[in-house]
N, C-alpha and C positions, 0 to 999 in steps of 0.2 A: 732703134732695134738693138737688143742686147747681143753681145758677142756670143758666138756658139762655142761650146766646149769648155767654158770656164765656169760652169755652174758650181764646181766644188771649191773654187778659189774665193777667198773673201774680197769684197770690194775695198777700195782705199779708205772709205769712211768707217769700215768695220774693224780695221786693225788699229790697236792702240800701241803706240811706241813709247819706250822708256829710254831715258838717258843712261849713260854708263854709270853715273852716280846713283841714279834710282835703282838700277839693277844691283849694284854693289850693296846698297842699303837693304834691299829686299832679300838678297842672298846672304847678307852679313859677312861679306868678304871685302877686300880692298878693290879700288878701281883698277889697279894693275892686274889683279886676278881676272877681272871681267875683260880687260883688253887682251890678255893672253888667251882666254876662251874664244874671243872673237877672231883674233888673228890665226888661231889654230884651226878654226872652222867648226869647233864644237858648239858654238853659240852663233846662230845666224844674226847678221846685222846689216843695216843699210847705212851707207856713208852719206852724210848730208854736210856738204862743205868740208870742213876739217874735223867734224865730229861724227860719232856713230849713234845710231838709234837702233834699239833692239825691240823686236815685236814682243809684247807682253806674253803672248801665248808661247813663244819660243822659250822664254825663261821658265814658265811652268812645265813645259814639255821636258826641258833639260833636267829640272829638279825631279820630276816624276821618274825619269830614267836613271837618275844618279843613285838611287837607293840600291843597297846590296845586303845580302844576308851575312851576318857574322855568327859564326858558331857552327 
């Protein structure tokens, strides 16, 4: 029987995780920049052992919200 009240949350098999190096490559920044974003809470991540994994959708959401108007 499925859990009640979690219909809007993705299941574990639906979430794709990226390594810090993959996020850095995707965003074209250094790994240190990604670590800073994770530690500041701007980019959600899951700690697995001694490393972090970032949900792919979180990276896309962060980038979507990072745009600003110049001019």
